[in-house]
Residue, then its C-alpha position, 0 to 999 in steps of 0.5 A: m481939364s484939371p491937371r493930373p500927375n503922371p502915373i507913379a509906382d507904389d514902391g510896395d514894402e518888404f512883402r509887396f512888389c512895386s505896383t508897376c512891377a513887370f514881373s510881380a504877376v509871374c512871381l506871385a502866381q508861383g508862390y513868391d512874394k517880395s521877401a521870398l524871392r531873394e534871388l530875383h530881388c538881388l538882381v534888381e537895381h533901382v536907377g534914376p531919375f533920368h530927366d527929360g532928354e537924358h539917355v538910358f542907353r545908346e545904340g551900340e552900347p554893350f547889352n547886359a541888362i533889361a530895365a522895367v519902367r517904374a515911372g515916366t515915359v521912355k522913347t526908343y529911336v534910331t538915327d539914319p546915316a543922314g541924321r534923321e530920327q525914326v521913333l520906334g516906340f514909347f514905354l510906360p510904367g510896368e513895361v520893359i526896355g532892352l529886350n531887342a538887344i538880346h540877339q546882338a548882345k548890344y543895344p540896337c537903338n537909343a532910349v531917352a527919357l521924355d519926362t522924369v523916369t525911374l527904372c528897375r534894372f535887371s542883370f539879364p544873364m542872371m535873369a536868364t539863369l533864374a528863368q530856367r528854374m521858373p518857367g513862368l518867368q521864361t514865358l513872360l520874357f518871351r511874351l514881352l519880346s513878342q509884344d515888342i515885335g507886335k508893336a513894331a508891326l502895328l502901323a506897318g499897313d496902308y492905314s489912314a491918318d485917322e485910323r493910325m491915331a485912333a489905334f495909337l490912343i486905344t493902345f495907350s488906353r489899354r496899356y495904362a489900364v493893364r497897370g491900374f491907371s485910368p484908361t480914359r484920361f492920361a498924359l501923352t508926354m511925347a511931343r506931337t512931332d514924336i507922335a507924327n514920326y512914330l505914326r509915319l505922318a506929318a506933324e501938321t496931320v497929327s494936329r489936324v486929326f486931334r482937332r477933328f477927333q475933338d470936334e467929333g466928340l471922341i476926345r478932349v485935349d488940354r496940352r498933353e493931357v488926353e481924355i477919351l470921351d467916346l471909347a467905343a467910337l474910337e475903338e471902332r475907328a481903330r478896328c482895322v489897325l488893331r485887327e479886331 
């Protein structure tokens, strides 16, 4: 499998939003292009790059902004009193981190870059004020928060390792597709141990499932590059987890 770069945002221009902008669809639907939306554009701060292992924010820090991933992958996690890490999720270009901090006004988890990450940071108090005048933006924020809750509940059931891994790959496929990237060929920038932690499986089990999926002709894996060869079969394997 030939190397493929990670998805990178097109920064747009004076009139066009970045290709991975989490909010562009709402703005465009209500007649705002990038130049017209001066109120929102003034809220945006491009931050980064954050390199592999660098923290975007840490648990307990005051919350005053949400951030949309422009490029790279961000992992969120918490650490229990015994020092054990629990992976909560992975965020791709076009997805928003920090929404789970709204209630407590402080970040309830850590966010760390898994590769080279750049972000668009939005002042949340000013974003909330703007949302009162833009119902579509308010609806989007609620939907993004609901998606966060849904992701957390996705793997809570008593599912097999194969079902969990299939659901993991299908959700990544669909999330990349929504942003215009390939749904069948993408990089999993996180370590196998992170995938295992997130899926509540042993790292050895994750490796065995990857090998089994390759032997069955469902996927091809080259280091951290994954190519889905039989999307329909993988979706069928994930059906009970995704409740389809």
